[in-house]
N, C-alpha and C positions, 0 to 999 in steps of 0.2 A: 401243107402239113409238115414241112421239113422243120427239123429242130437243129439248133446249133450244137447241142451236147449229144454225143453218141450214146447208144443204149448201154454199152459196156462201162460207162461212167455213171449213168443215171441209176441203174439198178443197184450196184454196190453202195453208192452214196446214200440212197433212200433206205437201203437195208440197214446200214450201220447207224443212221440217224434214228430209226425206229428202235434199234437195239439199245442205243444209248439212252433214249427216253424211257425204255422199259427198265433198265438198270437203275435209272435215277429215281423213278417213282415207286419201285418195288423195294421195300425194306427187307433185305435178306441177311442182315448182319455182316459178318466179315467175309462170307462167301458170296460170289456172284449169284445173282438171281437165277441165271440159266443153269447153274449147278445145284443150287439149294432147292429150286422148284422145277422138277423135270417137265411139268406142263408147259413151261415157257419155251422149251426146245420145240415142242409141237407148234406153239404159237409162231415162233420165228420161221419155222419151215413153211407154215401157211402164208406168212408174209412174203417170203421169197417166191412162192408159187404164184401168188396174186400179182406181184410186180412183174414177173415174167409173162403172165397172162395179159396184163395191161399192155405191155410192149408188143405182144403178138397182135392184139386187137388193133392197136394204133397203126401197126405196120400194114395190117389187112385193109383198114380204112384208107390209108394213104395209097395203096395199090389200086383200090376201087376208084378213088377219085382221080388218080392219074390216068386211068383208062377213059375217063369221060372228057379229058382235055383234047383240044385240037392238036394237030401235028406241030404247029408253030409254038403253041403253049407248052407242049411236051419238051420241045427243044430248049425253050427258055428255062423251064423248070429244071431240066437235067443240067443245064449250064450253071445255074445258081447252086444246085446241090453239089455238083462236082468241083466247084471252084474252091481252091485251096485258101485256107484262112491265112492272111498275112499279118504278122505282128509288126505293124508299122512303128509303134512307139519303141519297140525293142530294137528295130533296125536303126532308128534315128539315134538312140543312145549309143549303139555300137559305132556308128559313123562319127559321132562326136568324140568318143574315146580314142578312136584310131585315126580319124581324118584320112582314111584311105580313099583313093580315087576308084571309081567304077572302071571296069575293063574297057568300056566304050570311051572313057576319057583319059586313058593312060597316055595317049599321044600328046597330051598337053604337058606332061612332066617327064617325057623320055629324054635322056641325055645323049650326047654325041658319042659316048664310049661304045665301042663295038668290039667284042671279043669272040671271034669265030661265030658271029651271028647272035651272040648273047648281048642284049642291050640292058642298060642300067636306068632305073627310074629314080627320079629325084623326090622321093617321098619325104614328108616331114616327120619329125619324131612324134610318136604317139603322145598326146597330152598327158595321159596317166603317168608315163615315164618321166616327162618333164616336171610334173608336179612333185613326184617323189624325189627327183633330183634336187629341186628347190628345198624340199622339206629336210633333206639330209644336210644341206648347207646351213639352214637355220638351226638345226639340232647341233651341228658342229660349233657354231658361234656361241650358242647358249652353254654348251659343255665347256668350251674354252674359258669363257668368262667366269662360270660358276666354280670350276675346280682349279684352274690355273691362274686366274687373276684374283678373284675374291677369296679363294681358298675355303670354300664352304665346308668340306670335310674330305679326308683322305681314305684310302683303303683300310688302314688300320682301325680308324674310328668306325667305319661302316661295318667292319667285321665284329667289333665289340658290340655295336648296337644290335646286329643280327643275332649274335650269341645270347645277349641279354633277352631279346624278344623270344628266342627259342626256349630259353630256360623258363620263362613265364608260361609259354604255351605247354611245355612239358608238365609243369606243376598243375596247370588247369586240367590237362589230360589225365593226370594221376588221380584227380578227385573223382573222375567218372570211370576210371579203370583201375580200381584198387587190386584187382586180381593179378596185376603185373608185379606185385611186391614179392620180394624174396628175402633171404636172410641178410643180404648185403644192403638192401634198401629199406627194410622195414623200419618204421618209426612208431613211437607210442601214439595211440589214437585217443585223444582226450575228449572227442565229441561224445555227448551223452548218448546219441544213437548208436555209436560204435560200442561203447561200454555196455549198453543195455543188450545189444546183440551178443557181445562176448559173454555176458552173464548167462544168457539162455543157453549158449553152447556149453558153457561150464556145467550148468545144472544137468543138461541132457547127457553129457559124456564123461564128466570128471568127478562127480560127487561120490561115486562108488569107491574111489581110491583116496580122494583128498577131502571128503566131507563137504557139506554145503557151505560151511563157513571157512573152508580152507585150512582147518586145523590139522588135517592129515589122518590117515588110517593105514591102509596098505601102502599108500604113497606118502611122501614126506609132507611136513608142515609147510604151507605156503605163506604163512603170515609173519614168520620171523626173518632175520637177516642172514640165515644160513642157507647156502645153495650147494647142491651136489655137483651140478654141471654148469654152474655160473648163473648169475642173475642178470638183470637188464633185459631190455626188449629183444635184442638180437639173440642172446643165449636162450631165453625162454622160447622164442619163436623156433629156433633151431631144435631145441629139445622136443617140442611138440611135433615138429615136422618129421624129424629123423628118429625119434624115439629115445628112450633113456639108455641106461647101461645094458650091455649085452647079458642076457640070461635072467636079469632081475629088474630091469627097468620097464617103463611103460612102452607100449607099441608105438610105431610111427603112425601119425595121423594124416600124413600128406596124401594118402589115397582116399581118405574119407572126408577131409575138410578142404575147402578152397583156401588159397593163400590169404584172401581178405578175412576169412573166418578165423584162420590161425592167428592173424594179426590182432583181430578183435579179442579173442579169448586170451591171448598173451597180455594185451593191455589191461584186461579186466583182472588177470591174476596179479599183476603188479600193483593194482589198487588194493589188494588184500593185505599188503605189507603194512605192519604196524597195528593191524586190528587185533582184537582179543577173541579168539575162538572159544567155544564152550569147553572143549576137551583137547587142548593142544598136544600134539605129539612132540617128543623130545627132539631137539635140534639135530640135524644131519648135515654133513658136509662142512663147508667152511664159510666164514663171513666173507661176503663178496663186496668188493669196493669197485665202483665204476672207474675204470682208468681214464675215461674222458671227462670226468667231473673236474671242475676247477679245484686246484689245490687250496686247502683251507689255510688261512693265515695262522702262523704259529703264535701261540700265546706267549707273551713275554712275562716272565716271572721276576718280579723285583726281588733283588737280593737285600734282605733286611739285616743290617749289621747290628748284633746285640749290643746294648748299652751296658757297659760295665759300671757297677756301682762301687764307688770308693768307700771303703769301710776303714774307719780309724781303728787300728788294732792296738792303739796305745792304751794300756790300762791305767786308769788314774787311781792311784792308791789313796785311799782315804785313811788318813791317820786319825 
């Protein structure tokens, strides 16, 4: 009746197997079944008690059967049960990796050196150490040929490649982390989804002062080229974030809107430029010119030299 696996391994193993099967077959949504359905807690408690009861019953049967054995059989049974399990394959692997000699065979490799009774053994280097040493030699040869003979690339080129890869990774990260934008990094969002989201934010928060078409009411007209605090995505974003002029400008929206929402509504506001509102408010501020815009080519005006007509001023007298 002896078993190779002790009870303190069997019981937890079977308990968690049953627990896993219960969680797999019971659909409890996002919450675990044992939390969603309290009855399962009672079920698992009963499972644990049954497993313990089975172990106690098996142990009792083993003791009863042990008492029926002869003295010689009892000794053999106890010898087998108390025999320690040896990991032969693990010991063999350890010996191959270290090539150590057993204590009984150390006399074969003992050296003549004797220092106050301390003797030296002629052990071989561990194979794992030798293989690693060979690997470093191979690596060194490949490195030498690649970088010093073939000139594959140098540190400067490697740095440039890693910086370029990092910039690509940052741009990809920004696409999924738009809330990291601020007044220095904000850019015009041309995607239809961003502009649609900006329009909803504008309708929910801005129409009371700027009208639905951006023509202006309490606030200025957003469709003309005049701006009080500057145009462009960065200035508009900063105005929405920090608020308008002290005492008579709009409030700061940075506590109410997320950075990505301010970027979206700023981009939508810029799309209102050049449209024709129903009742536009008179211009306020100054015409804003983007300093980063490419300079327009100056138009060359041809100088037209007027052609003088020669008039004969001689009067012909007719007699």
